[in-house]
N, C-alpha and C positions, 0 to 999 in steps of 0.2 A: 523626492522621497517625502512622504506625508508623515505627519506627527499627529497622534490621536491619544486622548485620555482614556483611561479604563472605562469610565461611565459612558462616554460617546461611543467607544468601540462596542460595548455591550448593547447599546440601543440601536446601533446601525451596522451590526457585524456583516451582513450580507454585502453592504456597499463596499466595506474595506476588503472583504475576500474577493470581490469582483475586481477591485483595483489591483490586488495582488495577482490575480489570475491574468491580468493584462500586462504584467511585468513590473509593476511598481512596488517598491518596498515601503512598508508602513512601520513607523516606530511608535510603540505603545508606551505611554508615560503614566506614571502614578505620582501625583502631587508634583508634577513638573520634571521628575527624573525618569529617564528612559529605563524601562525594565524588560522589554521584549522587542523582537523584530519580526514582522510577518513579511515573508518574501515568497515569490513564486517557487514552486517545488522543482522546477527545471533550472534552478540557478546553478552556477558553477562551483559547487562545493564538493568535498570528498563524500563518496557514498559510504553510509555507515552500515546499513543493514539491508537485508533482502526486501523487507517492507518498504524502505525508502526508494529502492530501486524500482519496485513494482508500482509504487505510487507515482513516480516520475514517468514511467512508461505509460500508465493509465492517463496521466495528464496530457501526454503527447498523443493519445489515441491509438497507441500500439498494442494494448491489451485491455481487456475488460475484467475488472475485479469481480470476484464472486459476490453474489448478493445473498446466498443461502449459507447456512452453517455447514460445516463439514459433515460427511457421513459418520454415523456411529460405528460401533463395532460390527465387523463383517463376520458372519457365521461361516466356519470352515466347511468345506464340501468333502464328504467322504465318498471315496471311490472304491468300489469292490472289484475283485478279479485279480489278475496277474499284475505285479508291479510294472510301472512304465519302463523302469531301468532295464528289466529283463527283456521286454519287448524290443527296446532299442538295441540291445546287444544281439538279439536273435536277427534283427533286421540288417545288422552289419555284416553277418556271415554270409 
């Protein structure tokens, strides 16, 4: 387990993220006191949210997270003619 100060973490963030990706835990300190823990996402903790579960699955390569924003409002389609329910009832006879 590595220990790093806030300033060093800020300056070399990618290095410490790479170490976490490889399975190592990193303790972040501020003025010598531990304030945070960076650990791999696939660690053995209780799953809290859907986002956490998706992030863990993405880290294992099981899913690919979306890179685009979600679709906006979808315009409803108007269909003319006989209602579908009536057509289904006629088909059943």
